[in-house]
TORLUMMI-891465 format. One line per field, with one value per residue (C-alpha): y, x, z; chain; residue in one letter; residue number from 0. Coordinates in Angstrom, 2 decimals, decimal comma, always signed. Example, Ala and Ser with C-alpha at 12.3 -4.5 7.8 and 13.67 -1.06 7.14 Angstrom:
! residues 2
yy <- -4,50 | -1,06
xx <- +12,30 | +13,67
zz <- +7,80 | +7,14
chaine <- A | A
residu <- A | S
num <- 0 | 1
//
This chain:
! residues 423
yy <- -10,45 | -7,65 | -5,06 | -1,60 | +1,43 | +2,67 | -0,69 | -0,62 | +2,89 | +1,79 | -1,19 | +0,96 | +3,55 | +0,87 | -0,72 | +2,66 | +3,45 | -0,04 | +0,43 | +3,87 | +3,21 | -0,58 | -1,13 | -4,23 | -3,90 | -5,11 | -2,39 | +0,36 | -0,69 | -0,67 | +2,84 | +4,13 | +2,75 | +3,96 | +7,27 | +8,25 | +9,12 | +12,56 | +11,53 | +8,28 | +10,17 | +12,70 | +9,91 | +8,02 | +11,16 | +12,40 | +8,98 | +9,21 | +12,43 | +12,29 | +13,50 | +17,06 | +16,69 | +14,34 | +14,42 | +14,54 | +13,69 | +15,41 | +13,36 | +16,25 | +14,15 | +14,22 | +17,51 | +20,88 | +21,43 | +24,65 | +23,24 | +20,47 | +23,03 | +25,05 | +21,91 | +21,20 | +24,80 | +24,84 | +21,73 | +23,62 | +21,83 | +23,70 | +23,06 | +24,47 | +24,07 | +21,41 | +22,74 | +20,17 | +19,02 | +20,85 | +17,89 | +17,50 | +19,54 | +19,18 | +18,85 | +19,77 | +17,36 | +19,31 | +18,65 | +18,59 | +18,46 | +15,74 | +16,35 | +17,92 | +14,64 | +12,82 | +9,46 | +8,64 | +8,02 | +4,38 | +3,32 | +1,20 | -0,10 | -0,79 | -2,83 | -1,48 | -1,71 | +0,56 | +3,28 | +5,49 | +5,76 | +6,25 | +8,96 | +10,68 | +10,56 | +7,17 | +5,53 | +2,45 | -0,88 | -4,16 | -5,71 | -2,90 | -3,55 | -5,38 | -4,86 | -2,36 | -1,09 | -1,40 | +1,26 | +1,86 | +3,05 | +6,83 | +7,22 | +9,30 | +7,11 | +7,50 | +5,39 | +4,44 | +2,38 | -0,70 | +1,35 | +3,84 | +6,78 | +8,49 | +8,56 | +9,82 | +10,52 | +9,55 | +8,38 | +4,67 | +3,18 | -0,08 | -1,49 | -2,99 | -6,35 | -6,57 | -6,27 | -9,99 | -10,78 | -8,35 | -8,90 | -5,72 | -2,69 | +0,82 | +0,72 | +4,32 | +7,34 | +9,48 | +13,11 | +14,33 | +12,79 | +13,64 | +14,90 | +15,14 | +13,96 | +15,14 | +12,06 | +13,12 | +9,54 | +9,74 | +12,57 | +11,73 | +13,35 | +10,61 | +7,89 | +9,44 | +9,13 | +12,85 | +12,29 | +9,75 | +9,92 | +8,88 | +8,93 | +11,26 | +8,27 | +6,86 | +10,22 | +10,87 | +7,23 | +7,55 | +10,90 | +9,08 | +6,82 | +7,74 | +6,25 | +5,95 | +4,50 | +1,08 | +0,46 | -2,59 | -1,76 | -4,04 | -2,76 | -4,87 | -2,83 | -3,35 | -0,22 | -0,18 | +0,85 | +4,59 | +4,13 | +2,13 | +4,63 | +7,52 | +5,75 | +5,03 | +8,69 | +9,80 | +7,32 | +8,45 | +5,06 | +3,67 | +1,62 | -1,81 | -2,02 | -5,30 | -5,08 | -8,08 | -8,37 | -10,53 | -11,31 | -11,37 | -8,12 | -6,26 | -7,80 | -6,44 | -3,00 | -2,88 | -3,89 | -1,24 | +1,42 | +0,42 | +0,43 | +3,84 | +5,34 | +3,09 | +2,19 | -0,36 | -0,24 | -2,19 | -5,94 | -7,49 | -10,80 | -12,53 | -14,02 | -13,68 | -11,38 | -13,95 | -16,60 | -14,28 | -13,25 | -16,89 | -17,95 | -18,37 | -15,18 | -14,85 | -11,14 | -9,19 | -5,87 | -2,75 | -0,73 | -1,79 | +0,04 | -2,03 | -1,26 | -4,58 | -5,21 | -3,17 | -2,24 | +1,14 | +2,64 | +6,07 | +6,09 | +8,31 | +7,84 | +4,59 | +4,13 | +0,62 | -2,15 | -5,76 | -5,14 | -6,53 | -6,25 | -9,88 | -9,09 | -6,01 | -8,13 | -10,61 | -7,78 | -6,62 | -10,11 | -10,66 | -7,29 | -8,08 | -11,48 | -9,94 | -7,38 | -10,09 | -12,18 | -9,41 | -10,21 | -13,28 | -11,12 | -8,10 | -6,94 | -5,22 | -2,44 | -2,57 | +0,18 | -0,55 | +2,05 | +0,75 | +2,33 | +1,84 | +3,60 | +3,02 | +5,07 | +2,12 | +1,61 | -2,14 | -1,65 | +1,32 | +1,70 | -1,98 | -3,12 | -0,52 | -1,65 | -5,31 | -4,58 | -2,66 | -5,33 | -7,73 | -7,98 | -7,56 | -4,47 | -0,83 | +2,20 | +4,55 | +8,33 | +10,06 | +12,13 | +15,91 | +16,75 | +14,90 | +16,17 | +19,75 | +19,15 | +17,73 | +20,63 | +23,10 | +21,02 | +20,38 | +16,66 | +15,02 | +11,82 | +10,75 | +10,96 | +7,33 | +5,94 | +4,54 | +1,06 | +2,56 | +5,27 | +3,26 | +3,80 | +7,43 | +8,71 | +6,21 | +7,05 | +10,76 | +10,03 | +7,44 | +7,74 | +10,05 | +9,90 | +11,49 | +12,14 | +12,10 | +14,59 | +17,27 | +16,57 | +16,46 | +13,66 | +9,99 | +9,43 | +6,88 | +5,97 | +5,88 | +4,21 | +3,67 | +0,67 | -0,68 | -4,06 | -4,22 | -5,43 | -9,10 | -9,71
xx <- +8,50 | +11,05 | +10,57 | +9,49 | +11,76 | +9,66 | +10,00 | +13,78 | +13,94 | +11,87 | +14,18 | +17,33 | +15,81 | +14,81 | +18,29 | +19,95 | +17,75 | +18,31 | +22,09 | +21,94 | +19,42 | +19,65 | +15,88 | +14,63 | +13,64 | +10,09 | +9,51 | +11,04 | +8,96 | +5,85 | +6,59 | +7,36 | +4,01 | +1,99 | +3,66 | +5,28 | +8,94 | +9,12 | +7,49 | +9,48 | +12,77 | +11,69 | +10,70 | +13,96 | +16,05 | +14,08 | +13,93 | +17,72 | +17,51 | +17,05 | +13,71 | +13,41 | +12,23 | +11,30 | +7,72 | +8,00 | +4,86 | +4,82 | +3,58 | +1,70 | +0,88 | +4,58 | +5,90 | +4,53 | +4,71 | +6,72 | +9,07 | +10,08 | +10,30 | +12,76 | +14,80 | +15,31 | +16,30 | +18,75 | +20,41 | +20,92 | +18,25 | +16,10 | +12,53 | +9,18 | +5,51 | +3,80 | +1,62 | -1,16 | -1,31 | -0,92 | +0,68 | +3,45 | +6,53 | +9,07 | +12,82 | +14,75 | +17,07 | +20,02 | +20,84 | +24,48 | +26,47 | +29,10 | +30,00 | +33,36 | +34,84 | +37,19 | +36,30 | +40,02 | +39,34 | +38,91 | +35,25 | +33,26 | +29,97 | +27,14 | +23,94 | +20,50 | +19,13 | +21,81 | +21,84 | +19,15 | +20,74 | +24,26 | +23,00 | +21,58 | +24,92 | +25,13 | +28,59 | +29,36 | +29,43 | +30,97 | +27,54 | +26,66 | +29,55 | +29,06 | +32,58 | +35,42 | +38,70 | +41,93 | +42,67 | +44,57 | +43,20 | +42,79 | +42,26 | +39,46 | +37,05 | +33,82 | +30,84 | +28,62 | +25,52 | +25,69 | +25,56 | +28,24 | +26,07 | +28,12 | +26,24 | +28,91 | +32,58 | +34,47 | +37,59 | +38,36 | +38,84 | +40,49 | +42,48 | +40,47 | +42,22 | +40,72 | +37,05 | +36,42 | +37,89 | +35,63 | +32,13 | +30,12 | +32,39 | +32,51 | +34,59 | +34,03 | +33,34 | +31,18 | +32,33 | +30,01 | +26,89 | +24,17 | +22,10 | +22,23 | +19,31 | +19,83 | +20,12 | +17,18 | +16,44 | +19,65 | +18,25 | +17,22 | +13,85 | +13,23 | +14,22 | +11,78 | +8,95 | +8,50 | +8,15 | +8,03 | +8,90 | +6,33 | +6,38 | +3,84 | +1,74 | +1,72 | +0,82 | -2,06 | -3,11 | -3,49 | -5,29 | -7,70 | -8,84 | -11,70 | -11,92 | -14,27 | -13,82 | -15,17 | -12,56 | -10,33 | -7,55 | -5,35 | -2,11 | -0,61 | +2,44 | +6,11 | +7,13 | +8,93 | +5,99 | +5,68 | +2,25 | +0,88 | +2,32 | +0,66 | -2,72 | -2,37 | -1,76 | -4,77 | -6,96 | -5,54 | -3,90 | -7,35 | -8,06 | -6,42 | -4,08 | -2,73 | +0,37 | +1,36 | +5,08 | +6,10 | +9,67 | +11,99 | +13,77 | +10,47 | +9,44 | +12,64 | +12,15 | +8,51 | +9,32 | +12,03 | +9,67 | +6,82 | +9,19 | +10,48 | +7,00 | +5,97 | +2,86 | +0,62 | -2,16 | -0,17 | +0,30 | +2,69 | +2,08 | +4,71 | +3,06 | +3,17 | +0,28 | -1,37 | -1,23 | -2,70 | -5,78 | -6,68 | -6,65 | -9,77 | -10,07 | -11,84 | -11,03 | -12,63 | -11,30 | -13,24 | -10,47 | -7,49 | -4,31 | -2,94 | +0,55 | +1,72 | +5,00 | +4,99 | +7,43 | +8,34 | +8,67 | +7,77 | +10,47 | +13,48 | +16,32 | +16,00 | +19,17 | +18,79 | +16,22 | +15,70 | +11,96 | +10,27 | +6,70 | +6,10 | +7,28 | +5,06 | +2,06 | +2,92 | +2,88 | -0,49 | -2,03 | -0,82 | -2,23 | -5,59 | -5,70 | -4,81 | -7,63 | -10,01 | -9,33 | -9,78 | -13,49 | -12,41 | -11,20 | -13,48 | -16,42 | -19,48 | -18,80 | -15,05 | -13,01 | -9,83 | -7,15 | -4,81 | -1,35 | +1,40 | +4,67 | +4,16 | +3,65 | +2,43 | -1,24 | -0,96 | -0,47 | -2,79 | -5,81 | -5,73 | -5,96 | -8,67 | -10,73 | -10,40 | -11,42 | -14,62 | -15,64 | -16,13 | -19,73 | -18,82 | -16,58 | -17,36 | -15,20 | -15,46 | -15,55 | -12,45 | -12,84 | -13,27 | -9,63 | -8,54 | -11,44 | -10,50 | -6,89 | -8,13 | -10,53 | -7,65 | -5,57 | -2,84 | -3,30 | -5,14 | -6,44 | -4,74 | -6,70 | -6,89 | -6,09 | -8,85 | -8,99 | -9,90 | -12,33 | -15,34 | -14,25 | -13,11 | -15,90 | -14,93 | -11,24 | -11,91 | -14,07 | -11,91 | -8,24 | -5,24 | -2,22 | +1,06 | +3,26 | +6,97 | +7,65 | +5,35 | +5,69 | +9,53 | +9,22 | +8,34 | +5,12 | +2,40 | -1,27 | -4,01 | -7,41 | -10,41 | -12,73 | -15,40 | -17,03 | -20,75 | -22,75 | -23,73 | -27,27
zz <- -4,75 | -4,34 | -1,57 | -2,71 | -2,42 | +0,53 | +2,34 | +1,80 | +3,29 | +6,32 | +6,85 | +6,68 | +9,03 | +11,54 | +11,36 | +11,90 | +14,92 | +16,32 | +16,13 | +17,75 | +20,53 | +20,99 | +20,86 | +19,09 | +15,43 | +16,14 | +18,76 | +16,61 | +13,60 | +15,80 | +17,10 | +13,59 | +12,42 | +15,43 | +16,32 | +13,02 | +12,34 | +13,99 | +17,27 | +17,42 | +17,03 | +19,66 | +22,05 | +21,58 | +22,15 | +25,14 | +26,79 | +27,15 | +29,21 | +33,00 | +34,36 | +35,64 | +39,24 | +42,06 | +43,36 | +47,14 | +49,11 | +52,50 | +55,45 | +57,05 | +60,13 | +61,02 | +59,64 | +58,59 | +54,80 | +55,04 | +57,67 | +55,25 | +52,44 | +54,57 | +55,38 | +51,67 | +50,99 | +53,93 | +52,45 | +49,18 | +47,13 | +44,62 | +45,76 | +44,63 | +45,44 | +43,42 | +40,57 | +41,14 | +44,77 | +48,08 | +49,89 | +47,29 | +46,40 | +43,62 | +44,24 | +41,10 | +39,31 | +37,89 | +34,21 | +33,06 | +29,83 | +29,32 | +25,68 | +26,60 | +27,84 | +25,50 | +24,01 | +24,48 | +28,19 | +29,28 | +29,15 | +31,60 | +30,20 | +32,63 | +32,38 | +31,51 | +35,06 | +36,54 | +33,86 | +35,40 | +38,84 | +37,46 | +35,08 | +38,18 | +40,02 | +41,77 | +41,97 | +39,86 | +41,71 | +40,60 | +39,90 | +37,45 | +35,04 | +31,73 | +30,30 | +30,55 | +29,14 | +31,13 | +33,78 | +37,03 | +40,36 | +40,42 | +36,66 | +35,15 | +33,15 | +31,20 | +32,26 | +29,32 | +28,65 | +26,45 | +23,24 | +24,33 | +25,40 | +28,14 | +31,45 | +33,83 | +34,43 | +37,57 | +39,37 | +39,59 | +43,05 | +41,95 | +39,02 | +36,17 | +36,71 | +40,22 | +39,21 | +38,63 | +42,08 | +43,95 | +45,27 | +45,92 | +45,92 | +44,47 | +41,27 | +40,10 | +42,29 | +40,00 | +39,83 | +37,07 | +35,52 | +33,01 | +35,93 | +39,67 | +41,80 | +45,38 | +47,65 | +49,80 | +50,89 | +52,94 | +55,09 | +58,64 | +57,85 | +55,28 | +57,78 | +60,28 | +57,75 | +57,03 | +53,27 | +50,45 | +46,74 | +44,13 | +40,35 | +38,67 | +37,58 | +41,13 | +42,69 | +40,28 | +40,65 | +44,43 | +43,98 | +41,62 | +44,46 | +46,79 | +50,28 | +53,22 | +56,71 | +55,69 | +53,02 | +52,80 | +50,35 | +48,25 | +46,68 | +43,91 | +42,98 | +42,19 | +44,15 | +47,53 | +49,71 | +49,11 | +47,50 | +50,45 | +52,94 | +51,11 | +50,95 | +54,65 | +55,45 | +53,40 | +55,30 | +58,69 | +59,32 | +60,23 | +57,10 | +56,59 | +53,59 | +52,21 | +50,02 | +47,90 | +47,15 | +44,20 | +45,35 | +48,37 | +47,47 | +47,40 | +50,74 | +52,35 | +50,80 | +51,90 | +55,48 | +55,65 | +54,36 | +56,68 | +59,67 | +58,59 | +58,91 | +61,86 | +59,91 | +61,63 | +59,04 | +56,42 | +56,19 | +53,64 | +51,84 | +49,72 | +46,60 | +42,83 | +41,88 | +39,60 | +42,35 | +44,97 | +42,97 | +42,23 | +45,89 | +47,99 | +50,04 | +53,36 | +53,30 | +50,46 | +49,18 | +48,25 | +46,58 | +44,45 | +43,46 | +40,59 | +39,26 | +37,81 | +36,09 | +32,88 | +30,13 | +31,73 | +28,24 | +29,66 | +32,34 | +31,66 | +31,18 | +29,28 | +27,27 | +25,89 | +26,05 | +25,01 | +24,85 | +21,75 | +20,46 | +21,49 | +25,02 | +25,09 | +24,09 | +26,86 | +29,40 | +28,08 | +28,24 | +31,82 | +32,87 | +31,28 | +33,01 | +36,37 | +36,18 | +34,98 | +38,12 | +40,70 | +41,15 | +43,15 | +46,04 | +45,63 | +47,71 | +46,26 | +43,76 | +44,25 | +42,58 | +40,59 | +39,81 | +37,11 | +36,63 | +34,05 | +33,25 | +29,56 | +26,40 | +24,36 | +23,46 | +24,09 | +27,83 | +28,14 | +25,84 | +24,83 | +28,46 | +29,13 | +26,12 | +27,06 | +30,66 | +29,94 | +27,42 | +30,35 | +31,53 | +35,21 | +34,84 | +34,06 | +33,50 | +36,50 | +36,58 | +37,96 | +41,17 | +41,15 | +41,90 | +38,73 | +36,62 | +37,56 | +36,46 | +33,17 | +32,69 | +33,11 | +30,62 | +33,21 | +32,60 | +29,70 | +28,16 | +24,96 | +21,72 | +20,55 | +17,09 | +14,90 | +16,47 | +19,88 | +18,66 | +19,86 | +23,47 | +23,10 | +25,39 | +28,12 | +27,74 | +28,29 | +31,31 | +33,05 | +32,02 | +32,26 | +29,96 | +31,04 | +28,02 | +29,04 | +26,23 | +27,61 | +31,33 | +31,22 | +33,74 | +33,81 | +31,92 | +32,33 | +32,22 | +34,87 | +34,38 | +36,67 | +36,68 | +38,99 | +39,43 | +38,78 | +41,77 | +41,54 | +40,37
chaine <- A | A | A | A | A | A | A | A | A | A | A | A | A | A | A | A | A | A | A | A | A | A | A | A | A | A | A | A | A | A | A | A | A | A | A | A | A | A | A | A | A | A | A | A | A | A | A | A | A | A | A | A | A | A | A | A | A | A | A | A | A | A | A | A | A | A | A | A | A | A | A | A | A | A | A | A | A | A | A | A | A | A | A | A | A | A | A | A | A | A | A | A | A | A | A | A | A | A | A | A | A | A | A | A | A | A | A | A | A | A | A | A | A | A | A | A | A | A | A | A | A | A | A | A | A | A | A | A | A | A | A | A | A | A | A | A | A | A | A | A | A | A | A | A | A | A | A | A | A | A | A | A | A | A | A | A | A | A | A | A | A | A | A | A | A | A | A | A | A | A | A | A | A | A | A | A | A | A | A | A | A | A | A | A | A | A | A | A | A | A | A | A | A | A | A | A | A | A | A | A | A | A | A | A | A | A | A | A | A | A | A | A | A | A | A | A | A | A | A | A | A | A | A | A | A | A | A | A | A | A | A | A | A | A | A | A | A | A | A | A | A | A | A | A | A | A | A | A | A | A | A | A | A | A | A | A | A | A | A | A | A | A | A | A | A | A | A | A | A | A | A | A | A | A | A | A | A | A | A | A | A | A | A | A | A | A | A | A | A | A | A | A | A | A | A | A | A | A | A | A | A | A | A | A | A | A | A | A | A | A | A | A | A | A | A | A | A | A | A | A | A | A | A | A | A | A | A | A | A | A | A | A | A | A | A | A | A | A | A | A | A | A | A | A | A | A | A | A | A | A | A | A | A | A | A | A | A | A | A | A | A | A | A | A | A | A | A | A | A | A | A | A | A | A | A | A | A | A | A | A | A | A | A | A | A | A | A | A | A | A | A | A | A | A | A | A | A | A | A | A | A | A | A | A | A | A | A | A | A | A | A | A | A | A | A | A | A | A | A | A | A | A | A
residu <- X | X | X | X | X | X | X | X | X | X | X | X | X | X | X | X | X | X | X | X | X | X | X | X | X | X | X | X | X | X | X | X | X | X | X | X | X | X | X | X | X | X | X | X | X | X | X | X | X | X | X | X | X | X | X | X | X | X | X | X | X | X | X | X | X | X | X | X | X | X | X | X | X | X | X | X | X | X | X | X | X | X | X | X | X | X | X | X | X | X | X | X | X | X | X | X | X | X | X | X | X | X | X | X | X | X | X | X | X | X | X | X | X | X | X | X | X | X | X | X | X | X | X | X | X | X | X | X | X | X | X | X | X | X | X | X | X | X | X | X | X | X | X | X | X | X | X | X | X | X | X | X | X | X | X | X | X | X | X | X | X | X | X | X | X | X | X | X | X | X | X | X | X | X | X | X | X | X | X | X | X | X | X | X | X | X | X | X | X | X | X | X | X | X | X | X | X | X | X | X | X | X | X | X | X | X | X | X | X | X | X | X | X | X | X | X | X | X | X | X | X | X | X | X | X | X | X | X | X | X | X | X | X | X | X | X | X | X | X | X | X | X | X | X | X | X | X | X | X | X | X | X | X | X | X | X | X | X | X | X | X | X | X | X | X | X | X | X | X | X | X | X | X | X | X | X | X | X | X | X | X | X | X | X | X | X | X | X | X | X | X | X | X | X | X | X | X | X | X | X | X | X | X | X | X | X | X | X | X | X | X | X | X | X | X | X | X | X | X | X | X | X | X | X | X | X | X | X | X | X | X | X | X | X | X | X | X | X | X | X | X | X | X | X | X | X | X | X | X | X | X | X | X | X | X | X | X | X | X | X | X | X | X | X | X | X | X | X | X | X | X | X | X | X | X | X | X | X | X | X | X | X | X | X | X | X | X | X | X | X | X | X | X | X | X | X | X | X | X | X | X | X | X | X | X | X | X | X | X | X | X | X | X | X | X | X | X | X | X | X | X | X | X
num <- 0 | 1 | 2 | 3 | 4 | 5 | 6 | 7 | 8 | 9 | 10 | 11 | 12 | 13 | 14 | 15 | 16 | 17 | 18 | 19 | 20 | 21 | 22 | 23 | 24 | 25 | 26 | 27 | 28 | 29 | 30 | 31 | 32 | 33 | 34 | 35 | 36 | 37 | 38 | 39 | 40 | 41 | 42 | 43 | 44 | 45 | 46 | 47 | 48 | 49 | 50 | 51 | 52 | 53 | 54 | 55 | 56 | 57 | 58 | 59 | 60 | 61 | 62 | 63 | 64 | 65 | 66 | 67 | 68 | 69 | 70 | 71 | 72 | 73 | 74 | 75 | 76 | 77 | 78 | 79 | 80 | 81 | 82 | 83 | 84 | 85 | 86 | 87 | 88 | 89 | 90 | 91 | 92 | 93 | 94 | 95 | 96 | 97 | 98 | 99 | 100 | 101 | 102 | 103 | 104 | 105 | 106 | 107 | 108 | 109 | 110 | 111 | 112 | 113 | 114 | 115 | 116 | 117 | 118 | 119 | 120 | 121 | 122 | 123 | 124 | 125 | 126 | 127 | 128 | 129 | 130 | 131 | 132 | 133 | 134 | 135 | 136 | 137 | 138 | 139 | 140 | 141 | 142 | 143 | 144 | 145 | 146 | 147 | 148 | 149 | 150 | 151 | 152 | 153 | 154 | 155 | 156 | 157 | 158 | 159 | 160 | 161 | 162 | 163 | 164 | 165 | 166 | 167 | 168 | 169 | 170 | 171 | 172 | 173 | 174 | 175 | 176 | 177 | 178 | 179 | 180 | 181 | 182 | 183 | 184 | 185 | 186 | 187 | 188 | 189 | 190 | 191 | 192 | 193 | 194 | 195 | 196 | 197 | 198 | 199 | 200 | 201 | 202 | 203 | 204 | 205 | 206 | 207 | 208 | 209 | 210 | 211 | 212 | 213 | 214 | 215 | 216 | 217 | 218 | 219 | 220 | 221 | 222 | 223 | 224 | 225 | 226 | 227 | 228 | 229 | 230 | 231 | 232 | 233 | 234 | 235 | 236 | 237 | 238 | 239 | 240 | 241 | 242 | 243 | 244 | 245 | 246 | 247 | 248 | 249 | 250 | 251 | 252 | 253 | 254 | 255 | 256 | 257 | 258 | 259 | 260 | 261 | 262 | 263 | 264 | 265 | 266 | 267 | 268 | 269 | 270 | 271 | 272 | 273 | 274 | 275 | 276 | 277 | 278 | 279 | 280 | 281 | 282 | 283 | 284 | 285 | 286 | 287 | 288 | 289 | 290 | 291 | 292 | 293 | 294 | 295 | 296 | 297 | 298 | 299 | 300 | 301 | 302 | 303 | 304 | 305 | 306 | 307 | 308 | 309 | 310 | 311 | 312 | 313 | 314 | 315 | 316 | 317 | 318 | 319 | 320 | 321 | 322 | 323 | 324 | 325 | 326 | 327 | 328 | 329 | 330 | 331 | 332 | 333 | 334 | 335 | 336 | 337 | 338 | 339 | 340 | 341 | 342 | 343 | 344 | 345 | 346 | 347 | 348 | 349 | 350 | 351 | 352 | 353 | 354 | 355 | 356 | 357 | 358 | 359 | 360 | 361 | 362 | 363 | 364 | 365 | 366 | 367 | 368 | 369 | 370 | 371 | 372 | 373 | 374 | 375 | 376 | 377 | 378 | 379 | 380 | 381 | 382 | 383 | 384 | 385 | 386 | 387 | 388 | 389 | 390 | 391 | 392 | 393 | 394 | 395 | 396 | 397 | 398 | 399 | 400 | 401 | 402 | 403 | 404 | 405 | 406 | 407 | 408 | 409 | 410 | 411 | 412 | 413 | 414 | 415 | 416 | 417 | 418 | 419 | 420 | 421 | 422
//
């Protein structure tokens, strides 16, 4: 059976997008089917642009809000009050134009994991480099992602022939990049615990939680400890918080962050998430912040990806299984706040639908602060496609969707669940 003219056009379009953006054909075909051509093209183009601002959470127990505001301004950073929350401020990320640089310059191509930071002005290290043209020390070079989108321009510090002989060393000192994110984590005020940096999804996720003095909180997150520190501040450092770290690098980052804020309310456990929830627990938890590994398809800039639809489904299945096992370590009507940095229905609405289909889990109403933001249309729930229409009422009541196109920042999804009390 020969393919139709329409099928041939779809195949050629998918192949063209795959070549340009380096996404897998299965993912691009899925997005074309789910989002349509116009929105897919807009997503792919916007996901290559750095986000607009950093959300800075002010630790008001250590510093006055306006004192920190003045510190940022004195350092020359563009800072503004946060439009949603009175304990946050936004530090602007400056956008730049690199189209004037010649493609005749030598090119250094870097891996997917390093593209975001380099696009925001970080120097290029030996471990970031995938391949490169020949160059001498002191030359001007272009730094590009794997599909030749220019991320930055800079001066080389070594000869190209020396790269394979070096361990960790700066190869390119970046002089201009797609954007510039002020290095505020290098300030002494950050080291003294005056503030943390959260993504929009993380910030709204924490604000979606409600606490009392008898809480025992579990954080299953791949972040570096800013979420746990913020929860600790909200609960006046009097509520125990357990943070599970999935690998050694995260353990080190968490310890550094906890020491930075001198936080004695947090304990760190090193386990894979799936292993931890299946253990026998003497300690039971009343509140969960769940931000498991996800596809991060709403995080910008994302310049290339080896993510496929099969991989996306694997993420979704693991997330469903993780939520399904939480009853083992929960106490009473435990509350679960589920976070992703994803635009895809499989990790968001699909996980939500699967969760509330379980007899021992319910969707949970969002707190007033979030409901007020939704009422004013500052944040919204996404209108679901036909296969999720049966849970549309629950989605409106218990979820938030952050569209990276409209927020001009990293997007994501927040959902609330609760365990039904045992009969």
